[in-house]
C-alpha positions as CSV (number, residue, x, y, z in Angstrom):
1,X,130.5,126.4,140.9
2,X,131.7,128.2,144.0
3,X,135.1,128.7,142.4
4,X,133.4,130.2,139.3
5,X,131.3,132.6,141.5
6,X,134.4,133.8,143.3
7,X,136.3,134.3,140.0
8,X,133.3,136.2,138.4
9,X,133.2,138.6,141.3
10,X,136.9,139.6,140.8
11,X,137.0,139.8,137.0
12,X,136.6,143.3,135.4
13,X,137.0,142.3,131.8
14,X,137.7,139.1,129.8
15,X,138.5,138.1,126.2
16,X,138.4,134.6,124.8
17,X,140.5,133.6,121.8
18,X,140.4,130.2,120.1
19,X,144.0,129.7,118.9
20,X,143.4,126.5,116.9
21,X,140.9,123.7,116.5
22,X,141.2,120.3,115.0
23,X,138.4,117.9,114.2
24,X,138.6,114.2,113.4
25,X,135.3,112.4,113.0
26,X,133.5,112.7,116.4
27,X,136.4,114.3,118.2
28,X,137.5,117.9,118.5
29,X,140.7,119.3,120.1
30,X,140.8,123.0,120.8
31,X,143.4,125.4,122.1
32,X,142.3,128.6,123.6
33,X,143.4,131.6,125.7
34,X,141.2,133.5,128.2
35,X,142.6,137.0,128.9
36,X,141.5,138.3,132.3
37,X,141.7,141.8,133.9
38,X,140.8,141.7,137.5
39,X,139.0,144.5,139.5
40,X,142.4,145.3,141.2
41,X,144.0,145.9,137.7
42,X,146.1,142.7,137.7
43,X,146.0,140.7,134.5
44,X,146.4,137.0,133.7
45,X,145.9,134.6,130.9
46,X,144.5,131.1,131.1
47,X,146.0,128.9,128.4
48,X,143.8,125.8,127.9
49,X,143.4,122.8,125.7
50,X,140.1,121.0,125.5
51,X,139.1,117.7,124.0
52,X,135.5,116.9,123.1
53,X,134.1,113.6,122.0
54,X,130.6,113.4,120.5
55,X,128.2,110.5,120.3
56,X,124.9,110.9,118.4
57,X,125.4,114.6,118.1
58,X,125.8,115.0,121.9
59,X,129.0,115.7,123.9
60,X,129.8,112.4,125.6
61,X,133.3,113.3,127.0
62,X,135.2,116.5,127.8
63,X,138.8,116.9,129.1
64,X,140.3,120.3,129.9
65,X,143.9,121.1,130.7
66,X,144.9,124.6,131.6
67,X,147.7,126.8,133.0
68,X,147.2,130.3,134.5
69,X,149.9,132.8,133.5
70,X,150.0,136.0,135.5
71,X,151.1,139.0,133.5
72,X,153.4,141.3,135.5
73,X,154.0,144.9,134.3
74,X,156.8,147.0,135.7
75,X,158.7,150.0,134.3
76,X,162.2,149.2,133.1
77,X,165.0,151.7,133.3
78,X,164.4,152.7,129.7
79,X,160.8,153.7,130.6
80,X,159.2,151.0,128.5
81,X,156.8,148.4,129.9
82,X,158.3,145.0,130.7
83,X,155.7,142.2,130.5
84,X,155.7,138.7,131.8
């Protein structure tokens, strides 16, 4: 919870996109991307996959795997933005 508090204080905007989702019986696998813009103007994406298992209509197991990808922007010699 402390990590989430620190993150929330530094985030200016965020967008959450579900990329794909598969369901098989009582199991769901979901891929998602969280797009973050920090208060200092830096941006990053959190690419994640989550597995949910349900029992009796309740979540009985969750696994999450994620990778944080910083997005760097700099001006190239052509004057266009280079990203990543």
